[in-house]
Backbone atoms as SQL, in Angstrom:
CREATE TABLE atoms (id INTEGER PRIMARY KEY, chain TEXT, resi INTEGER, resn TEXT, atom TEXT, x REAL, y REAL, z REAL);
INSERT INTO atoms VALUES
  (1, 'A', 1, 'MET', 'N', 0.886, -1.190, 0.061),
  (2, 'A', 1, 'MET', 'CA', -0.038, 0.080, 0.030),
  (3, 'A', 1, 'MET', 'C', 0.882, 1.246, -0.018),
  (4, 'A', 2, 'LEU', 'N', 0.600, 2.106, -0.952),
  (5, 'A', 2, 'LEU', 'CA', 1.335, 3.314, -0.926),
  (6, 'A', 2, 'LEU', 'C', 0.889, 4.413, 0.163),
  (7, 'A', 3, 'GLU', 'N', 1.864, 5.165, 0.574),
  (8, 'A', 3, 'GLU', 'CA', 1.624, 6.088, 1.533),
  (9, 'A', 3, 'GLU', 'C', 1.556, 7.617, 0.921),
  (10, 'A', 4, 'ARG', 'N', 1.007, 8.526, 1.624),
  (11, 'A', 4, 'ARG', 'CA', 0.815, 9.871, 1.032),
  (12, 'A', 4, 'ARG', 'C', 2.181, 10.502, 0.813),
  (13, 'A', 5, 'GLY', 'N', 2.309, 11.152, -0.264),
  (14, 'A', 5, 'GLY', 'CA', 3.581, 11.887, -0.686),
  (15, 'A', 5, 'GLY', 'C', 3.293, 13.397, -0.662),
  (16, 'A', 6, 'SER', 'N', 3.633, 14.080, -1.716),
  (17, 'A', 6, 'SER', 'CA', 3.595, 15.463, -1.830),
  (18, 'A', 6, 'SER', 'C', 2.784, 15.895, -3.066),
  (19, 'A', 7, 'ILE', 'N', 2.210, 17.174, -3.042),
  (20, 'A', 7, 'ILE', 'CA', 1.512, 17.742, -4.077),
  (21, 'A', 7, 'ILE', 'C', 2.557, 18.483, -4.892),
  (22, 'A', 8, 'LYS', 'N', 2.608, 18.187, -6.180),
  (23, 'A', 8, 'LYS', 'CA', 3.478, 18.831, -7.116),
  (24, 'A', 8, 'LYS', 'C', 2.963, 20.065, -7.811),
  (25, 'A', 9, 'GLY', 'N', 1.612, 20.116, -8.041),
  (26, 'A', 9, 'GLY', 'CA', 0.950, 21.228, -8.711),
  (27, 'A', 9, 'GLY', 'C', 0.143, 20.829, -9.897),
  (28, 'A', 10, 'PHE', 'N', -0.546, 21.751, -10.351),
  (29, 'A', 10, 'PHE', 'CA', -1.397, 21.611, -11.584),
  (30, 'A', 10, 'PHE', 'C', -0.519, 21.908, -12.735),
  (31, 'A', 11, 'GLU', 'N', -0.488, 21.014, -13.741),
  (32, 'A', 11, 'GLU', 'CA', 0.249, 21.160, -14.934),
  (33, 'A', 11, 'GLU', 'C', -0.765, 21.404, -16.121),
  (34, 'A', 12, 'HIS', 'N', -0.893, 22.675, -16.513),
  (35, 'A', 12, 'HIS', 'CA', -1.853, 23.222, -17.527),
  (36, 'A', 12, 'HIS', 'C', -1.621, 22.461, -18.788),
  (37, 'A', 13, 'ARG', 'N', -0.381, 22.313, -19.273),
  (38, 'A', 13, 'ARG', 'CA', -0.200, 21.740, -20.545),
  (39, 'A', 13, 'ARG', 'C', -0.906, 20.356, -20.743),
  (40, 'A', 14, 'ARG', 'N', -0.704, 19.514, -19.635),
  (41, 'A', 14, 'ARG', 'CA', -1.419, 18.189, -19.673),
  (42, 'A', 14, 'ARG', 'C', -2.713, 18.194, -19.007),
  (43, 'A', 15, 'MET', 'N', -3.065, 19.212, -18.404),
  (44, 'A', 15, 'MET', 'CA', -4.434, 19.317, -17.701),
  (45, 'A', 15, 'MET', 'C', -4.555, 18.230, -16.672),
  (46, 'A', 16, 'VAL', 'N', -3.498, 18.041, -15.786),
  (47, 'A', 16, 'VAL', 'CA', -3.442, 17.191, -14.736),
  (48, 'A', 16, 'VAL', 'C', -2.868, 17.806, -13.439),
  (49, 'A', 17, 'MET', 'N', -3.385, 17.282, -12.298),
  (50, 'A', 17, 'MET', 'CA', -2.679, 17.544, -10.953),
  (51, 'A', 17, 'MET', 'C', -1.597, 16.583, -10.784),
  (52, 'A', 18, 'LEU', 'N', -0.355, 17.066, -10.525),
  (53, 'A', 18, 'LEU', 'CA', 0.745, 16.136, -10.295),
  (54, 'A', 18, 'LEU', 'C', 0.918, 16.022, -8.759),
  (55, 'A', 19, 'PHE', 'N', 1.147, 14.772, -8.257),
  (56, 'A', 19, 'PHE', 'CA', 1.362, 14.460, -6.857),
  (57, 'A', 19, 'PHE', 'C', 2.286, 13.211, -6.768),
  (58, 'A', 20, 'SER', 'N', 2.695, 12.902, -5.686),
  (59, 'A', 20, 'SER', 'CA', 3.460, 11.673, -5.452),
  (60, 'A', 20, 'SER', 'C', 2.928, 10.864, -4.351),
  (61, 'A', 21, 'MET', 'N', 3.249, 9.533, -4.302),
  (62, 'A', 21, 'MET', 'CA', 2.973, 8.688, -3.328),
  (63, 'A', 21, 'MET', 'C', 4.203, 7.999, -2.986),
  (64, 'A', 22, 'MET', 'N', 4.364, 7.483, -1.883),
  (65, 'A', 22, 'MET', 'CA', 5.615, 6.696, -1.293),
  (66, 'A', 22, 'MET', 'C', 5.441, 5.345, -1.264),
  (67, 'A', 23, 'ASP', 'N', 6.348, 4.540, -1.837),
  (68, 'A', 23, 'ASP', 'CA', 6.443, 3.098, -1.719),
  (69, 'A', 23, 'ASP', 'C', 7.710, 2.787, -0.891),
  (70, 'A', 24, 'GLY', 'N', 7.562, 2.763, 0.413),
  (71, 'A', 24, 'GLY', 'CA', 8.709, 2.791, 1.262),
  (72, 'A', 24, 'GLY', 'C', 9.465, 4.014, 1.019),
  (73, 'A', 25, 'ASP', 'N', 10.733, 3.873, 0.656),
  (74, 'A', 25, 'ASP', 'CA', 11.608, 5.047, 0.482),
  (75, 'A', 25, 'ASP', 'C', 11.543, 5.643, -1.025),
  (76, 'A', 26, 'ASN', 'N', 10.772, 4.914, -1.854),
  (77, 'A', 26, 'ASN', 'CA', 10.720, 5.313, -3.319),
  (78, 'A', 26, 'ASN', 'C', 9.485, 6.094, -3.511),
  (79, 'A', 27, 'GLU', 'N', 9.829, 7.272, -4.217),
  (80, 'A', 27, 'GLU', 'CA', 8.789, 8.134, -4.671),
  (81, 'A', 27, 'GLU', 'C', 8.199, 7.719, -5.902),
  (82, 'A', 28, 'VAL', 'N', 6.712, 7.646, -5.974),
  (83, 'A', 28, 'VAL', 'CA', 6.090, 7.261, -7.172),
  (84, 'A', 28, 'VAL', 'C', 5.436, 8.482, -7.748),
  (85, 'A', 29, 'SER', 'N', 5.716, 8.801, -9.002),
  (86, 'A', 29, 'SER', 'CA', 5.096, 9.983, -9.590),
  (87, 'A', 29, 'SER', 'C', 3.643, 9.529, -9.983),
  (88, 'A', 30, 'CYS', 'N', 2.743, 10.564, -9.733),
  (89, 'A', 30, 'CYS', 'CA', 1.259, 10.313, -9.945),
  (90, 'A', 30, 'CYS', 'C', 0.616, 11.507, -10.582),
  (91, 'A', 31, 'ALA', 'N', -0.415, 11.377, -11.343),
  (92, 'A', 31, 'ALA', 'CA', -1.121, 12.378, -11.971),
  (93, 'A', 31, 'ALA', 'C', -2.640, 12.044, -11.936),
  (94, 'A', 32, 'VAL', 'N', -3.451, 13.039, -11.769),
  (95, 'A', 32, 'VAL', 'CA', -4.865, 12.781, -11.867),
  (96, 'A', 32, 'VAL', 'C', -5.480, 13.830, -12.870),
  (97, 'A', 33, 'SER', 'N', -6.262, 13.475, -13.820),
  (98, 'A', 33, 'SER', 'CA', -6.727, 14.354, -14.827),
  (99, 'A', 33, 'SER', 'C', -7.858, 15.419, -14.259),
  (100, 'A', 34, 'ASN', 'N', -7.787, 16.530, -14.825),
  (101, 'A', 34, 'ASN', 'CA', -8.753, 17.553, -14.317),
  (102, 'A', 34, 'ASN', 'C', -10.247, 17.138, -14.567),
  (103, 'A', 35, 'ARG', 'N', -10.450, 16.391, -15.601),
  (104, 'A', 35, 'ARG', 'CA', -11.729, 15.878, -15.881),
  (105, 'A', 35, 'ARG', 'C', -12.192, 14.857, -14.882),
  (106, 'A', 36, 'ALA', 'N', -11.224, 13.911, -14.528),
  (107, 'A', 36, 'ALA', 'CA', -11.648, 12.910, -13.422),
  (108, 'A', 36, 'ALA', 'C', -12.013, 13.759, -12.127),
  (109, 'A', 37, 'MET', 'N', -11.214, 14.738, -11.735),
  (110, 'A', 37, 'MET', 'CA', -11.593, 15.472, -10.446),
  (111, 'A', 37, 'MET', 'C', -12.946, 16.129, -10.729),
  (112, 'A', 38, 'ASP', 'N', -13.251, 16.811, -11.850),
  (113, 'A', 38, 'ASP', 'CA', -14.543, 17.423, -12.018),
  (114, 'A', 38, 'ASP', 'C', -15.716, 16.475, -12.082),
  (115, 'A', 39, 'GLU', 'N', -15.423, 15.305, -12.628),
  (116, 'A', 39, 'GLU', 'CA', -16.610, 14.189, -12.573),
  (117, 'A', 39, 'GLU', 'C', -16.706, 13.708, -11.132),
  (118, 'A', 40, 'LEU', 'N', -15.645, 13.620, -10.350),
  (119, 'A', 40, 'LEU', 'CA', -15.829, 13.125, -8.907),
  (120, 'A', 40, 'LEU', 'C', -16.717, 14.117, -8.234),
  (121, 'A', 41, 'GLU', 'N', -16.539, 15.471, -8.528),
  (122, 'A', 41, 'GLU', 'CA', -17.360, 16.482, -7.772),
  (123, 'A', 41, 'GLU', 'C', -18.599, 16.873, -8.587),
  (124, 'A', 42, 'HIS', 'N', -18.933, 16.291, -9.595),
  (125, 'A', 42, 'HIS', 'CA', -20.105, 16.477, -10.404),
  (126, 'A', 42, 'HIS', 'C', -20.152, 18.008, -10.717),
  (127, 'A', 43, 'VAL', 'N', -19.050, 18.585, -11.234),
  (128, 'A', 43, 'VAL', 'CA', -19.044, 19.868, -11.744),
  (129, 'A', 43, 'VAL', 'C', -18.599, 19.934, -13.145),
  (130, 'A', 44, 'PRO', 'N', -19.169, 20.950, -13.995),
  (131, 'A', 44, 'PRO', 'CA', -18.677, 20.949, -15.444),
  (132, 'A', 44, 'PRO', 'C', -17.256, 21.330, -15.583),
  (133, 'A', 45, 'TRP', 'N', -16.789, 22.250, -14.758),
  (134, 'A', 45, 'TRP', 'CA', -15.360, 22.795, -14.944),
  (135, 'A', 45, 'TRP', 'C', -14.889, 23.552, -13.764),
  (136, 'A', 46, 'THR', 'N', -13.653, 23.317, -13.381),
  (137, 'A', 46, 'THR', 'CA', -13.065, 23.987, -12.282),
  (138, 'A', 46, 'THR', 'C', -11.923, 24.921, -12.789),
  (139, 'A', 47, 'LYS', 'N', -11.758, 26.041, -12.323),
  (140, 'A', 47, 'LYS', 'CA', -10.755, 27.051, -12.734),
  (141, 'A', 47, 'LYS', 'C', -9.367, 26.395, -12.436),
  (142, 'A', 48, 'ASP', 'N', -8.406, 26.718, -13.266),
  (143, 'A', 48, 'ASP', 'CA', -7.086, 26.198, -13.004),
  (144, 'A', 48, 'ASP', 'C', -6.576, 26.644, -11.625),
  (145, 'A', 49, 'ASP', 'N', -6.723, 27.802, -11.288),
  (146, 'A', 49, 'ASP', 'CA', -6.179, 28.238, -9.965),
  (147, 'A', 49, 'ASP', 'C', -6.952, 27.753, -8.734),
  (148, 'A', 50, 'GLU', 'N', -8.088, 26.939, -8.931),
  (149, 'A', 50, 'GLU', 'CA', -8.670, 26.221, -7.972),
  (150, 'A', 50, 'GLU', 'C', -8.448, 24.745, -7.860),
  (151, 'A', 51, 'ARG', 'N', -7.561, 24.316, -8.729),
  (152, 'A', 51, 'ARG', 'CA', -7.334, 22.819, -8.898),
  (153, 'A', 51, 'ARG', 'C', -6.679, 22.282, -7.522),
  (154, 'A', 52, 'GLU', 'N', -5.731, 22.973, -7.009),
  (155, 'A', 52, 'GLU', 'CA', -5.111, 22.420, -5.811),
  (156, 'A', 52, 'GLU', 'C', -6.128, 22.216, -4.654),
  (157, 'A', 53, 'GLU', 'N', -6.993, 23.201, -4.501),
  (158, 'A', 53, 'GLU', 'CA', -8.107, 23.093, -3.505),
  (159, 'A', 53, 'GLU', 'C', -8.990, 21.841, -3.765),
  (160, 'A', 54, 'GLN', 'N', -9.273, 21.713, -5.043),
  (161, 'A', 54, 'GLN', 'CA', -10.119, 20.585, -5.450),
  (162, 'A', 54, 'GLN', 'C', -9.397, 19.383, -5.179),
  (163, 'A', 55, 'PHE', 'N', -8.146, 19.176, -5.458),
  (164, 'A', 55, 'PHE', 'CA', -7.398, 17.948, -5.194),
  (165, 'A', 55, 'PHE', 'C', -7.489, 17.739, -3.741),
  (166, 'A', 56, 'LEU', 'N', -7.197, 18.781, -2.934),
  (167, 'A', 56, 'LEU', 'CA', -7.240, 18.473, -1.400),
  (168, 'A', 56, 'LEU', 'C', -8.626, 17.859, -1.017),
  (169, 'A', 57, 'ARG', 'N', -9.735, 18.453, -1.511),
  (170, 'A', 57, 'ARG', 'CA', -10.940, 17.816, -1.157),
  (171, 'A', 57, 'ARG', 'C', -11.187, 16.410, -1.518),
  (172, 'A', 58, 'LEU', 'N', -10.521, 16.072, -2.559),
  (173, 'A', 58, 'LEU', 'CA', -10.682, 14.678, -3.115),
  (174, 'A', 58, 'LEU', 'C', -9.490, 13.711, -2.843),
  (175, 'A', 59, 'ARG', 'N', -8.587, 14.184, -2.172),
  (176, 'A', 59, 'ARG', 'CA', -7.244, 13.541, -1.947),
  (177, 'A', 59, 'ARG', 'C', -7.346, 12.141, -1.406),
  (178, 'A', 60, 'ASP', 'N', -8.176, 11.871, -0.443),
  (179, 'A', 60, 'ASP', 'CA', -8.202, 10.467, 0.088),
  (180, 'A', 60, 'ASP', 'C', -8.708, 9.557, -1.009),
  (181, 'A', 61, 'ARG', 'N', -9.680, 9.925, -1.742),
  (182, 'A', 61, 'ARG', 'CA', -10.244, 8.872, -2.704),
  (183, 'A', 61, 'ARG', 'C', -9.201, 8.826, -3.853),
  (184, 'A', 62, 'ILE', 'N', -8.536, 9.882, -4.284),
  (185, 'A', 62, 'ILE', 'CA', -7.591, 9.865, -5.340),
  (186, 'A', 62, 'ILE', 'C', -6.415, 8.987, -4.978),
  (187, 'A', 63, 'GLU', 'N', -5.933, 9.107, -3.588),
  (188, 'A', 63, 'GLU', 'CA', -4.786, 8.426, -3.257),
  (189, 'A', 63, 'GLU', 'C', -5.096, 6.905, -3.163),
  (190, 'A', 64, 'ARG', 'N', -6.391, 6.558, -2.680),
  (191, 'A', 64, 'ARG', 'CA', -6.744, 5.206, -2.522),
  (192, 'A', 64, 'ARG', 'C', -6.703, 4.567, -3.944),
  (193, 'A', 65, 'THR', 'N', -7.241, 5.195, -4.921),
  (194, 'A', 65, 'THR', 'CA', -7.322, 4.734, -6.316),
  (195, 'A', 65, 'THR', 'C', -5.889, 4.609, -6.804),
  (196, 'A', 66, 'ALA', 'N', -5.063, 5.557, -6.649),
  (197, 'A', 66, 'ALA', 'CA', -3.631, 5.486, -7.172),
  (198, 'A', 66, 'ALA', 'C', -3.013, 4.312, -6.459),
  (199, 'A', 67, 'SER', 'N', -3.215, 4.105, -5.143),
  (200, 'A', 67, 'SER', 'CA', -2.609, 2.896, -4.594),
  (201, 'A', 67, 'SER', 'C', -3.072, 1.588, -5.085),
  (202, 'A', 68, 'ARG', 'N', -4.320, 1.478, -5.396),
  (203, 'A', 68, 'ARG', 'CA', -4.925, 0.242, -5.987),
  (204, 'A', 68, 'ARG', 'C', -4.247, 0.029, -7.439),
  (205, 'A', 69, 'LYS', 'N', -4.218, 1.133, -8.184),
  (206, 'A', 69, 'LYS', 'CA', -3.640, 0.942, -9.604),
  (207, 'A', 69, 'LYS', 'C', -2.111, 0.624, -9.578),
  (208, 'A', 70, 'PHE', 'N', -1.457, 1.081, -8.604),
  (209, 'A', 70, 'PHE', 'CA', -0.061, 0.794, -8.340),
  (210, 'A', 70, 'PHE', 'C', 0.182, -0.690, -8.053),
  (211, 'A', 71, 'GLN', 'N', -0.671, -1.158, -7.075),
  (212, 'A', 71, 'GLN', 'CA', -0.561, -2.542, -6.578),
  (213, 'A', 71, 'GLN', 'C', -1.010, -3.437, -7.779),
  (214, 'A', 72, 'ALA', 'N', -1.816, -3.088, -8.689),
  (215, 'A', 72, 'ALA', 'CA', -2.140, -3.807, -9.993),
  (216, 'A', 72, 'ALA', 'C', -1.028, -3.793, -10.933),
  (217, 'A', 73, 'GLY', 'N', 0.048, -3.005, -10.763),
  (218, 'A', 73, 'GLY', 'CA', 1.050, -2.862, -11.608),
  (219, 'A', 73, 'GLY', 'C', 0.748, -2.054, -12.955),
  (220, 'A', 74, 'ALA', 'N', -0.305, -1.236, -12.799),
  (221, 'A', 74, 'ALA', 'CA', -0.712, -0.438, -13.939),
  (222, 'A', 74, 'ALA', 'C', 0.120, 0.954, -13.979),
  (223, 'A', 75, 'LEU', 'N', 1.428, 0.911, -14.298),
  (224, 'A', 75, 'LEU', 'CA', 2.241, 1.974, -14.382),
  (225, 'A', 75, 'LEU', 'C', 2.541, 2.361, -15.806),
  (226, 'A', 76, 'GLU', 'N', 2.588, 3.669, -16.084),
  (227, 'A', 76, 'GLU', 'CA', 2.782, 4.124, -17.365),
  (228, 'A', 76, 'GLU', 'C', 3.591, 5.464, -17.388),
  (229, 'A', 77, 'GLY', 'N', 4.035, 5.782, -18.587),
  (230, 'A', 77, 'GLY', 'CA', 4.724, 7.024, -18.715),
  (231, 'A', 77, 'GLY', 'C', 6.175, 6.942, -18.361),
  (232, 'A', 78, 'GLN', 'N', 7.011, 7.972, -18.529),
  (233, 'A', 78, 'GLN', 'CA', 8.395, 8.041, -18.188),
  (234, 'A', 78, 'GLN', 'C', 8.653, 9.267, -17.301),
  (235, 'A', 79, 'PRO', 'N', 9.170, 9.187, -16.159),
  (236, 'A', 79, 'PRO', 'CA', 9.363, 7.930, -15.331),
  (237, 'A', 79, 'PRO', 'C', 8.034, 7.144, -15.086),
  (238, 'A', 80, 'ARG', 'N', 8.197, 5.956, -14.926),
  (239, 'A', 80, 'ARG', 'CA', 7.001, 5.063, -14.624),
  (240, 'A', 80, 'ARG', 'C', 6.174, 5.625, -13.437),
  (241, 'A', 81, 'GLY', 'N', 4.840, 5.734, -13.576),
  (242, 'A', 81, 'GLY', 'CA', 4.124, 6.345, -12.465),
  (243, 'A', 81, 'GLY', 'C', 2.608, 5.911, -12.703),
  (244, 'A', 82, 'VAL', 'N', 1.754, 6.401, -11.855),
  (245, 'A', 82, 'VAL', 'CA', 0.360, 6.193, -11.992),
  (246, 'A', 82, 'VAL', 'C', -0.400, 7.388, -12.591),
  (247, 'A', 83, 'ILE', 'N', -1.155, 7.167, -13.576),
  (248, 'A', 83, 'ILE', 'CA', -1.970, 8.202, -14.121),
  (249, 'A', 83, 'ILE', 'C', -3.408, 7.894, -14.003),
  (250, 'A', 84, 'LEU', 'N', -4.126, 8.647, -13.286),
  (251, 'A', 84, 'LEU', 'CA', -5.583, 8.445, -13.027),
  (252, 'A', 84, 'LEU', 'C', -6.484, 9.184, -13.937),
  (253, 'A', 85, 'ARG', 'N', -7.382, 8.530, -14.534),
  (254, 'A', 85, 'ARG', 'CA', -8.396, 9.145, -15.496),
  (255, 'A', 85, 'ARG', 'C', -9.828, 8.806, -14.839),
  (256, 'A', 86, 'SER', 'N', -10.778, 9.485, -15.533),
  (257, 'A', 86, 'SER', 'CA', -12.120, 9.240, -15.129),
  (258, 'A', 86, 'SER', 'C', -12.531, 7.715, -14.858),
  (259, 'A', 87, 'ILE', 'N', -12.160, 6.976, -15.880),
  (260, 'A', 87, 'ILE', 'CA', -12.508, 5.517, -15.856),
  (261, 'A', 87, 'ILE', 'C', -11.944, 4.833, -14.641),
  (262, 'A', 88, 'ASP', 'N', -10.860, 5.301, -14.036),
  (263, 'A', 88, 'ASP', 'CA', -10.331, 4.674, -12.920),
  (264, 'A', 88, 'ASP', 'C', -11.155, 4.834, -11.604),
  (265, 'A', 89, 'PHE', 'N', -12.161, 5.722, -11.569),
  (266, 'A', 89, 'PHE', 'CA', -12.984, 5.981, -10.483),
  (267, 'A', 89, 'PHE', 'C', -14.363, 5.375, -10.659),
  (268, 'A', 90, 'ARG', 'N', -14.559, 4.720, -11.811),
  (269, 'A', 90, 'ARG', 'CA', -15.920, 4.177, -12.041),
  (270, 'A', 90, 'ARG', 'C', -15.968, 2.759, -11.292),
  (271, 'A', 91, 'ASP', 'N', -16.957, 2.643, -10.421),
  (272, 'A', 91, 'ASP', 'CA', -17.103, 1.350, -9.754),
  (273, 'A', 91, 'ASP', 'C', -17.978, 0.342, -10.349);
């Protein structure tokens, strides 16, 4: 199970909130799409300068989902990390 890491900030170019999780002493890069966060809150769009506040409201659920995806070995990108999209939150 991953542990809470740090918030890296909103990356406008990719439209994702960057954050990290810790696997022991190893930092795992993570990202969650702005669309996924908006769908979780049932809002049409959140302003870019409000993304960090939105992430903090949703942080527990986002981190649980990132941990599950990590445990399943669903890593992607360079460096390898967890990228969360809307589909990852559908039960």
